[in-house]
C-alpha positions in Angstrom: 43.2 2.1 -29.8 43.8 4.8 -27.3 40.0 5.3 -27.6 39.2 1.9 -27.1 41.7 1.4 -23.9 39.8 5.1 -22.4 36.5 3.7 -22.8 37.6 0.5 -21.0 39.5 2.4 -18.4 36.1 4.7 -17.8 33.9 2.0 -17.3 35.9 -0.1 -15.0 36.3 3.0 -13.0 32.4 3.6 -13.4 31.8 -0.1 -11.8 34.6 0.4 -9.0 32.9 3.5 -7.9 29.6 2.0 -8.2 31.0 -1.1 -6.2 30.2 -4.8 -6.6 26.6 -4.6 -4.7 25.2 -2.2 -7.2 26.2 -4.5 -10.1 24.9 -7.6 -8.7 21.6 -5.9 -7.6 21.4 -4.7 -11.3 21.1 -8.6 -12.4 19.0 -9.4 -9.5 15.6 -10.3 -11.5 13.4 -10.5 -8.3 13.5 -8.2 -5.4 14.0 -10.1 -1.6 10.9 -11.1 -0.3 9.3 -8.9 2.3 8.3 -10.9 5.7 4.5 -9.8 6.6 4.0 -8.7 10.0 1.8 -10.1 12.6 0.2 -8.6 15.6 -0.9 -10.0 19.0 -2.5 -8.0 21.8 -3.2 -8.7 25.2 -2.1 -8.6 29.1 1.3 -9.9 29.7 1.5 -13.0 31.7 4.8 -13.8 31.8 8.5 -12.0 31.0 12.0 -13.6 30.7 15.0 -12.4 29.0 13.8 -14.8 25.6 10.4 -14.7 25.8 6.9 -12.6 26.5 3.8 -14.6 27.4 0.4 -12.6 26.4 -3.1 -13.6 26.9 -5.3 -13.7 23.7 -8.8 -14.6 24.6 -8.3 -17.8 26.3 -5.4 -18.7 24.5 -1.5 -18.1 26.0 0.7 -16.8 23.2 4.4 -17.2 23.9 6.4 -15.0 21.8 10.1 -15.4 21.5 12.4 -12.4 21.7 16.1 -11.7 21.6 18.1 -8.4 22.2 17.1 -6.9 19.1 13.4 -6.8 20.2 12.6 -3.1 20.3 10.4 -2.1 23.7 8.8 0.9 24.1 7.6 1.4 27.7 7.7 -0.4 31.3 7.4 -4.1 30.2 6.1 -6.3 33.2 3.5 -8.9 34.1 -0.2 -7.4 33.8 0.7 -4.5 31.3 -1.1 -4.7 28.3 0.8 -5.0 25.1 0.6 -5.1 21.2 3.7 -7.4 20.1 4.7 -7.1 16.5 6.2 -10.2 15.0 7.2 -12.0 11.7 6.9 -15.9 11.1 9.7 -17.5 9.7 10.3 -21.4 9.3 13.1 -22.9 11.2 12.6 -26.4 9.5 10.9 -28.0 6.8 10.5 -31.9 6.4 8.9 -33.0 3.3 6.8 -36.3 3.3 6.9 -38.8 0.4 3.4 -38.4 -1.3 1.1 -41.5 -1.1 0.0 -43.2 -4.3 -3.2 -42.3 -5.3 -5.6 -45.6 -5.5 -6.4 -46.9 -9.0 -10.2 -45.5 -10.1 -12.7 -48.4 -10.5 -14.0 -48.8 -14.1 -17.7 -48.5 -14.5 -19.3 -50.4 -16.8 -20.6 -48.9 -19.8 -24.5 -48.0 -20.0 -25.6 -49.9 -23.6 -28.8 -48.5 -24.9 -30.7 -51.2 -26.7 
């Protein structure tokens, strides 16, 4: 009985030492998703606290930014920049699927 109690106590102490996140991570079957990174390069057309506008070819790209956006160098209009960004969905609206039209039966070819 003492051996069983000691084993249970040691297992409890070990789990407490590792912490709940370690136990949860061991149970996780799939790793968390890694967001793909994209980039856009071009001259800066406009800079605000919330956005950077870049000219890419004939297109105007507006990229949102926040206080966590790391900026290396002097970010100003006219500067040539490369912006690394990620895309995440803000919302998803699912539409009901349309019913497929019934297929018309073709008359069978009879061979005499």
